[in-house]
C-alpha positions as CSV (number, residue, x, y, z in Angstrom):
1,M,92.8,68.4,84.0
2,D,96.8,68.5,82.2
3,P,98.4,71.8,82.6
4,K,99.6,71.9,79.7
5,K,96.5,71.3,78.3
6,K,94.8,74.1,80.7
7,Y,97.1,76.5,79.5
8,G,98.6,75.3,75.9
9,V,99.6,77.4,74.2
10,L,97.9,79.1,70.7
11,G,98.0,76.5,67.7
12,A,98.8,77.5,64.0
13,A,95.2,78.9,63.5
14,G,95.4,81.2,66.3
15,I,99.1,82.8,65.2
16,S,99.2,85.7,62.6
17,L,101.4,84.8,60.1
18,V,103.0,87.9,59.9
19,A,105.5,88.7,62.5
20,V,103.7,91.9,64.5
21,M,106.8,94.4,64.7
22,A,106.9,98.0,65.9
23,T,109.8,99.8,64.2
24,L,110.6,103.0,66.2
25,P,112.0,106.5,64.5
26,G,116.0,105.9,63.4
27,S,115.3,102.1,64.0
28,A,117.4,99.5,60.9
29,S,116.6,96.5,59.5
30,A,115.0,93.4,61.0
31,S,116.5,92.0,63.5
32,P,118.6,88.3,63.0
33,P,117.2,85.1,64.1
34,S,117.2,84.1,67.8
35,P,114.9,81.4,69.6
36,F,113.0,85.0,70.4
37,T,112.4,86.6,67.2
38,E,112.6,83.7,64.1
39,G,109.5,82.2,63.2
40,S,105.9,83.9,63.3
41,S,104.5,86.3,65.7
42,P,101.2,86.4,67.3
43,A,99.0,89.3,67.8
44,A,98.2,90.4,71.1
45,N,94.9,89.0,72.5
46,P,92.1,91.2,72.5
47,R,90.4,91.3,76.0
48,V,87.4,89.5,75.4
49,G,86.6,86.4,77.3
50,I,89.1,83.5,78.0
51,Q,92.3,83.7,75.5
52,D,95.7,81.1,75.3
53,N,98.4,82.4,75.9
54,G,100.3,82.8,72.1
55,L,104.0,82.5,71.7
56,I,106.1,83.3,68.6
57,S,106.2,79.9,66.5
58,S,109.6,79.4,67.1
59,L,109.0,78.6,71.1
60,D,107.3,76.6,73.2
61,E,106.0,76.8,77.0
62,S,105.6,74.1,79.7
63,P,104.0,74.9,83.5
64,V,106.8,74.1,86.1
65,A,104.3,75.3,89.1
66,W,100.8,77.0,89.9
67,G,99.1,78.7,91.8
68,Q,96.9,75.6,93.7
69,L,100.1,73.5,94.1
70,P,101.5,72.1,97.7
71,L,103.6,73.2,99.7
72,T,105.5,70.5,100.8
73,N,106.2,72.0,103.9
74,P,103.6,74.4,104.9
75,D,102.9,77.1,107.5
76,T,99.3,76.7,107.9
77,T,98.9,78.8,111.2
78,A,100.2,81.5,108.5
79,G,98.3,80.4,105.9
80,F,100.7,79.6,103.6
81,D,100.1,76.1,102.1
82,R,99.9,76.9,98.8
83,Y,102.3,78.2,95.9
84,G,100.1,81.0,94.5
85,Y,97.5,81.4,97.5
86,R,97.5,82.2,101.2
87,S,94.4,80.2,102.7
88,L,92.3,82.4,105.1
89,T,90.7,78.3,106.3
90,P,93.9,76.3,105.9
91,G,93.0,73.2,103.5
92,Q,90.2,74.7,102.1
93,P,89.1,73.9,99.0
94,L,89.8,77.0,96.6
95,T,86.4,77.9,94.9
96,Q,86.7,81.5,94.2
97,A,85.0,82.7,97.7
98,P,85.5,85.8,98.4
99,D,86.4,84.8,102.0
100,E,88.9,81.7,101.1
101,G,92.1,83.2,100.6
102,N,94.6,85.3,98.9
103,K,96.4,84.9,95.7
104,T,100.0,86.2,96.6
105,E,101.1,86.2,93.2
106,P,104.5,84.9,92.6
107,D,107.0,87.2,90.9
108,K,110.2,88.0,89.8
109,N,112.6,84.4,89.2
110,V,115.9,84.0,90.1
111,Y,117.3,80.4,88.6
112,L,120.3,78.8,91.0
113,I,122.6,75.4,90.9
114,F,123.0,74.0,94.1
115,Q,124.8,70.2,94.4
116,G,123.6,69.7,90.8
117,K,119.8,70.2,91.5
118,H,118.1,73.0,89.5
119,Y,115.9,75.7,91.1
120,L,113.9,78.3,90.9
121,Y,113.1,80.6,94.0
122,Q,110.5,83.7,94.0
123,G,108.9,85.9,96.2
124,H,105.2,86.2,96.9
125,E,103.9,90.0,96.6
126,I,100.5,90.4,97.7
127,G,98.4,88.6,100.2
128,G,99.0,90.4,103.7
129,R,102.3,89.0,103.9
130,G,105.2,87.7,102.0
131,Y,107.0,84.6,101.5
132,I,109.7,83.2,99.9
133,T,109.3,79.8,97.8
134,R,111.7,77.4,95.8
135,V,110.4,75.3,92.7
136,N,112.7,72.4,92.3
137,L,112.4,71.8,88.1
138,D,114.4,68.2,89.0
139,E,110.9,66.8,91.2
140,A,108.3,65.1,88.6
141,D,105.8,64.6,91.9
142,T,104.1,68.3,91.6
143,A,103.1,67.3,95.2
144,K,106.7,67.0,96.2
145,R,107.9,70.2,94.2
146,V,107.1,73.3,95.9
147,T,109.0,74.1,98.9
148,L,108.2,77.3,101.9
149,I,111.6,79.3,101.8
150,A,110.8,81.6,103.9
151,E,108.5,84.0,105.1
152,A,108.4,88.2,105.8
153,P,108.5,89.0,109.4
154,G,104.9,89.3,110.7
155,D,103.1,90.6,113.6
156,S,101.2,89.5,116.1
157,S,97.9,89.4,114.7
158,T,96.2,86.2,113.5
159,P,97.0,85.7,110.6
160,P,100.5,87.6,110.5
161,K,100.6,90.6,108.2
162,G,103.5,91.8,107.2
163,P,105.8,93.3,104.0
164,T,105.1,91.4,100.8
165,F,108.3,90.6,98.3
166,D,108.3,91.8,95.1
167,G,111.9,92.0,93.2
168,I,114.3,89.0,94.1
169,T,118.5,88.7,93.0
170,W,120.4,86.4,94.5
171,D,123.7,87.7,95.9
172,P,127.0,85.1,95.7
173,W,129.2,87.4,98.2
174,T,126.7,87.1,101.0
175,H,125.1,83.6,99.7
176,Q,121.9,85.6,100.4
177,L,118.4,86.1,98.3
178,L,117.7,89.6,98.5
179,V,114.2,90.1,98.2
180,T,112.3,93.9,98.3
181,A,109.0,95.0,99.5
182,E,107.5,97.6,97.3
183,S,105.9,99.8,99.8
184,S,106.4,103.3,101.0
185,A,109.0,103.7,104.0
186,P,109.2,102.2,106.9
187,V,107.7,99.5,105.4
188,G,109.1,99.0,102.1
189,G,112.9,97.9,101.5
190,V,115.4,95.1,101.3
191,F,115.6,91.9,103.0
192,A,117.4,88.9,102.9
193,V,117.6,85.2,103.1
194,G,120.8,83.1,103.1
195,L,121.3,79.8,101.5
196,D,123.5,77.0,102.2
197,A,125.6,75.0,100.1
198,S,122.3,72.9,99.1
199,G,120.2,76.0,98.7
200,N,118.3,75.7,101.4
201,A,117.7,78.5,104.0
202,T,119.5,79.1,107.1
203,S,116.6,81.2,108.6
204,P,113.0,80.9,108.4
205,T,112.8,84.4,108.3
206,A,113.9,87.0,106.1
207,T,116.0,89.7,107.7
208,R,115.2,93.4,106.6
209,I,119.1,95.6,105.8
210,P,118.5,99.0,107.1
211,A,121.5,100.2,105.4
212,M,119.7,99.9,102.0
213,G,117.0,102.1,102.6
214,S,113.2,101.7,103.0
215,G,111.5,102.8,100.0
216,G,108.7,101.5,97.1
217,Y,111.6,99.0,96.0
218,E,111.1,96.5,93.2
219,G,113.9,95.7,90.6
220,I,117.3,94.9,92.8
221,Q,120.2,93.7,90.6
222,N,124.0,93.1,91.6
223,D,127.1,94.6,90.2
224,S,130.8,93.3,89.8
225,D,132.3,95.4,92.2
226,G,129.8,94.1,95.1
227,N,127.3,97.0,94.9
228,V,123.2,97.4,94.6
229,W,121.4,98.7,92.3
230,I,117.3,99.4,93.1
231,V,115.1,100.1,91.3
232,E,111.9,102.0,92.7
233,D,108.1,101.9,91.9
234,V,106.2,104.9,93.7
235,G,103.6,106.0,92.1
236,G,102.9,109.9,92.3
237,K,100.2,111.9,92.3
238,A,97.8,113.7,89.7
239,P,98.2,117.0,89.6
240,A,95.7,119.6,89.1
241,G,93.8,119.7,85.3
242,H,95.1,116.6,84.6
243,P,93.5,113.5,86.2
244,N,94.5,111.0,83.9
245,S,98.8,111.5,84.6
246,K,101.1,111.0,87.0
247,V,104.1,112.7,88.2
248,P,107.5,111.6,88.3
249,N,107.6,109.8,92.0
250,S,110.4,107.1,91.9
251,Y,114.2,106.7,91.7
252,V,116.8,104.5,90.9
253,Y,119.1,103.6,93.7
254,R,122.9,102.0,94.2
255,F,123.9,101.0,97.3
256,T,127.8,100.5,97.7
257,P,128.9,98.4,100.7
258,T,132.0,99.6,103.2
259,T,133.3,96.4,103.0
260,R,132.7,94.2,99.6
261,G,130.3,91.1,101.1
262,D,129.0,92.9,104.3
263,L,125.6,94.4,103.7
264,S,125.2,96.1,107.0
265,T,126.9,99.1,106.2
266,G,127.3,101.3,103.3
267,T,126.6,104.3,101.4
268,L,122.7,104.5,99.5
269,Q,123.1,106.8,96.6
270,A,120.7,108.0,94.0
271,L,120.5,108.9,90.0
272,Q,120.2,112.2,89.7
273,V,120.0,113.4,85.7
274,L,121.3,117.0,84.9
275,R,120.0,119.0,82.1
276,K,121.7,120.3,78.9
277,D,122.5,123.8,81.2
278,G,124.4,121.2,83.4
279,T,121.6,121.9,86.5
280,P,119.8,119.1,87.9
281,A,116.4,117.9,87.1
282,T,115.1,117.4,90.8
283,A,111.5,116.1,91.9
284,P,110.3,119.9,92.9
285,Q,110.6,121.4,89.8
286,L,108.9,117.6,87.9
287,Q,105.9,117.4,90.3
288,A,105.2,120.9,90.2
289,T,103.3,120.4,87.0
290,G,104.1,117.3,85.3
291,A,104.8,119.0,82.5
292,D,108.4,120.3,82.7
293,P,110.0,120.2,79.1
294,F,112.6,118.2,80.4
295,I,110.5,115.0,81.0
296,D,109.2,115.0,77.3
297,Q,113.4,115.5,76.2
298,L,114.4,112.2,78.2
299,H,111.5,110.9,76.5
300,T,112.7,111.9,72.9
301,D,114.1,108.9,70.6
302,G,118.1,110.1,70.4
303,A,118.4,112.0,73.6
304,S,121.0,112.2,76.3
305,F,122.0,113.9,79.5
306,R,124.6,113.2,82.1
307,T,124.3,111.9,84.8
308,R,126.1,111.8,88.3
309,W,124.9,110.5,91.9
310,V,123.9,111.8,95.1
311,T,124.2,110.3,98.5
312,I,120.5,110.3,100.5
313,D,119.4,109.5,103.5
314,P,118.2,105.9,103.7
315,A,115.6,106.6,106.0
316,D,113.1,107.1,103.8
317,S,114.8,106.6,100.6
318,T,111.8,108.0,98.5
319,A,112.1,111.8,100.6
320,G,116.0,111.2,100.7
321,A,116.2,111.3,97.4
322,A,114.3,114.0,96.5
323,T,116.1,116.4,99.3
324,A,119.7,115.3,97.6
325,G,118.2,116.8,94.6
326,A,117.8,113.1,92.8
327,T,115.7,112.9,89.6
328,P,112.1,111.0,89.6
329,F,111.3,109.0,86.8
330,K,107.6,108.1,86.0
331,R,107.4,104.6,87.8
332,P,111.1,103.1,87.1
333,E,110.2,98.8,87.7
334,N,113.2,96.8,87.1
335,G,116.8,97.0,85.6
336,V,119.7,94.5,84.2
337,F,123.1,95.1,82.9
338,R,124.0,94.1,79.3
339,P,126.3,91.1,79.5
340,G,129.9,92.2,77.5
341,T,129.7,95.5,78.9
342,G,131.8,95.0,81.9
343,F,128.8,96.8,84.3
344,G,129.2,99.7,82.2
345,E,125.2,99.7,80.7
346,F,122.3,99.2,82.8
347,Y,119.1,99.1,81.7
348,F,115.7,99.8,83.6
349,T,111.8,100.0,82.3
350,E,109.6,103.2,83.1
351,T,106.3,102.0,83.2
352,G,104.5,105.4,82.5
353,D,101.0,106.2,82.9
354,T,98.5,103.1,81.8
355,N,96.1,105.3,80.9
356,K,95.6,105.6,76.9
357,D,94.0,109.7,78.4
358,S,97.1,110.8,79.8
359,D,98.3,114.2,78.3
360,L,101.7,114.5,79.8
361,P,104.6,113.5,78.6
362,G,106.4,110.3,79.1
363,A,102.9,109.2,79.9
364,F,104.0,105.8,78.1
365,G,107.2,105.3,79.4
366,G,109.9,103.0,77.6
367,V,113.3,101.5,78.2
368,L,116.1,103.9,79.4
369,R,119.8,102.9,79.8
370,L,122.8,104.4,82.0
371,S,126.3,104.0,80.4
372,Q,129.3,104.8,82.7
373,S,132.6,104.0,82.4
374,G,132.1,101.1,85.4
375,P,129.6,99.9,87.9
376,S,130.9,102.2,91.0
377,A,131.8,105.0,88.4
378,A,130.1,108.7,89.9
379,T,129.2,110.2,86.7
380,G,127.9,108.8,83.4
381,T,125.4,109.6,80.6
382,I,121.1,108.8,80.4
383,S,119.7,108.0,77.3
384,P,116.4,106.6,76.2
385,V,116.5,102.8,73.9
386,T,112.6,102.9,73.7
387,V,109.9,105.2,73.9
388,G,106.8,103.8,74.7
389,D,103.2,104.3,73.6
390,V,99.6,103.0,74.2
391,Y,100.0,99.5,72.7
392,H,103.6,99.2,74.0
393,T,103.9,100.5,77.6
394,G,103.6,99.4,81.0
395,F,106.9,97.7,80.8
396,D,108.2,96.3,83.5
397,N,110.1,93.6,83.8
398,I,113.4,93.0,81.7
399,S,115.9,90.4,80.6
400,F,118.6,89.9,78.1
401,A,118.3,86.9,76.2
402,T,121.8,87.1,74.5
403,K,124.3,90.7,74.5
404,D,122.0,92.6,71.9
405,Q,117.9,90.9,72.7
406,L,116.4,92.7,75.4
407,L,113.3,91.2,76.9
408,V,111.0,93.5,78.2
409,V,107.2,92.6,79.3
410,E,104.2,94.3,80.2
411,D,101.9,94.7,83.0
412,A,99.4,97.9,81.8
413,G,96.6,96.9,83.9
414,D,92.8,96.1,83.4
415,G,91.9,99.9,82.4
416,L,94.5,100.2,79.8
417,H,93.5,96.4,78.4
418,G,89.9,97.9,78.5
419,Q,90.9,101.0,76.9
420,R,92.9,99.5,73.8
421,N,91.6,96.2,73.7
422,A,94.7,94.6,74.5
423,L,96.2,92.3,76.5
424,D,100.0,92.4,77.9
425,S,102.8,91.1,75.9
426,G,106.3,90.8,75.6
427,Y,108.9,91.9,73.6
428,V,112.0,91.9,72.0
429,I,114.7,94.9,71.7
430,Q,116.7,94.5,69.2
431,L,120.2,96.3,70.1
432,D,123.2,97.2,67.3
433,G,126.6,97.9,68.3
434,N,126.2,101.4,68.4
435,H,122.7,101.9,70.5
436,G,121.2,103.4,67.4
437,S,118.9,100.6,66.5
438,R,115.7,99.5,68.0
439,Q,112.9,97.0,66.9
440,L,110.0,95.7,69.0
441,T,108.9,92.4,68.2
442,R,105.9,90.3,70.1
443,W,107.6,87.0,71.6
444,L,104.4,86.7,74.3
445,A,100.7,87.7,73.5
446,E,99.7,86.9,77.2
447,G,96.2,85.2,77.5
448,R,93.9,85.1,80.5
449,D,92.8,82.2,82.2
450,S,89.1,81.7,83.7
451,S,90.1,82.2,87.0
452,A,91.3,85.8,86.1
453,T,88.6,85.9,83.8
454,W,86.2,86.0,87.1
455,D,88.1,88.2,89.1
456,A,88.2,91.0,86.2
457,L,84.6,90.3,85.6
458,F,83.0,89.6,89.3
459,P,86.2,91.6,91.4
460,H,84.4,90.3,94.8
461,N,87.6,89.8,96.8
462,P,89.4,93.0,96.4
463,A,93.0,91.3,97.4
464,N,92.6,89.3,93.8
465,D,93.5,91.0,91.0
466,G,91.7,90.8,87.4
467,D,93.3,90.1,84.0
468,N,96.5,87.8,83.9
469,E,100.0,89.8,83.8
470,V,103.1,89.1,82.4
471,S,106.2,89.2,85.1
472,G,109.4,87.3,86.2
473,I,111.0,87.0,82.8
474,H,114.5,85.7,83.7
475,V,117.1,84.2,81.5
476,S,119.8,82.6,83.5
477,N,122.4,79.7,83.3
478,G,121.7,79.1,87.2
479,D,125.4,79.6,88.0
480,P,125.6,80.6,91.8
481,S,129.1,82.0,92.0
482,I,130.3,85.8,91.5
483,G,130.6,84.9,88.0
484,G,127.3,83.9,87.5
485,I,125.8,87.4,88.1
486,L,123.3,88.0,85.6
487,G,125.1,90.1,82.9
488,A,128.4,88.6,83.6
489,Q,128.2,85.8,80.7
490,V,126.7,86.5,77.9
491,P,123.3,84.5,77.2
492,T,122.7,81.2,74.9
493,P,119.0,81.1,75.5
494,F,118.1,77.0,75.4
495,T,122.1,75.8,74.8
496,K,124.7,75.6,77.1
497,G,123.1,75.0,80.7
498,W,120.9,78.7,79.5
499,R,116.9,78.7,80.9
500,A,114.2,80.6,80.4
501,F,111.1,81.5,82.5
502,W,108.6,83.7,82.8
503,T,105.5,84.1,85.7
504,Q,101.9,84.8,84.3
505,Q,100.7,86.4,87.9
506,H,96.9,86.6,88.7
507,G,94.5,84.3,87.8
508,D,95.6,80.6,88.3
509,N,99.4,82.2,88.9
510,V,101.4,79.7,86.8
511,T,105.1,80.3,86.1
512,W,105.9,78.7,82.5
513,E,109.2,77.4,81.5
514,L,110.1,78.5,77.7
515,T,111.5,76.0,74.8
516,S,112.9,76.8,72.1
517,V,111.1,74.3,69.2
518,S,114.2,73.3,67.2
519,T,116.3,72.4,70.6
520,R,113.5,71.7,73.0
521,G,114.9,69.6,76.4
522,N,118.8,70.8,75.7
523,H,119.6,72.5,78.9
């Protein structure tokens, strides 16, 4: 079946003619039109059977890669022979049998142009061992489109086991892809893969960077000073008396290399937030009961708190951050700098508890903004941009569409999907010049493909998740130079070379390219 037909967006009959918007307290008028906000928004898909994706009527999408696509250079010994599957028996047809293989879930995307060729890179976050793939966007023959770039280091088992990869970014100073392993120390951390001038890997195996610490890292992003910012996703424990809630247990980090362009040595810091009385909000305080008033205050519209960076021991980043008095958050997952701010505004998501029955503050997370005089500043302020609720929560990947439009997508999980009878969505958050106007507009109502529906109804293979998940939202012009770092240039989606991608994890693991209906094909 033609993938475009199989995964086609809903037609007019499947899209609400009324824009679905959630206006938060203090918001102003509707955002100005853009490819992500003009037209009619879809309603969220219910968690029933197979559902097509729904897009705002000003956007279209087409698949650039999907799980069963073969790799041009497979490693059959390791089981890496397809884009989104790790085969336990190389070459075996995929039939949903419980012992045939694991879906590897290509996650975040990085779009880069090397010598006139247009590539999309991504790490894979499950399947027993991670690997990095590259989609050649210029290749019409799908059998030749996806290449295995590098693998995680493996052990001596058969097939080898090793860390899996989640976050990814491009470091132009070292000419490396930096990928993160979202596991507790000592497994988690940052790994690097060098690329040559043609966009090919200089080594078949990703190499750990010990100086950047070890923890449940997910989001990773460069700044203009050569620092690397890392956002951690480590779920906390359920405190006594609150079985449906979790305590904050994840941190935001900044790595400053001793010499810019050399990541082998440097200083790892974690963010500390100060209460109104000037004392830090620390892990022992916030994790004692999960009900510290500060958590509620941080998730109150209009709040603002001072911040500072504290140096930590990188051996175990999570434990080191707690010991140094850094402030834990409720599963922050990804972050990005706002264009046009000189890397002075860093926005990151908080996934929250992903349970509608959570009865502790901060349960539904949100989006937070850290403002500093510059990316290397020692102090700053933090404030909420959007405070989540049960119908807008599980925020995960994040990307700027324009200077004032921030894209966030949900990973709410099967449990919450059922509780609210709604699958995940992608939203636009409109920011005004003074940060006072916030409005969510749904640009994507994710569906559920047949493979994910099977996994959700018959969880025969625990390595394969259920409902589809929105991931990998990425807007970029592919500039691999230092001046092309995300946040250095103001995006203009679908014009002047700016392109947008997202990945529909789980199920058939499809990576999509978005296009504007009015500028289709204008790269």
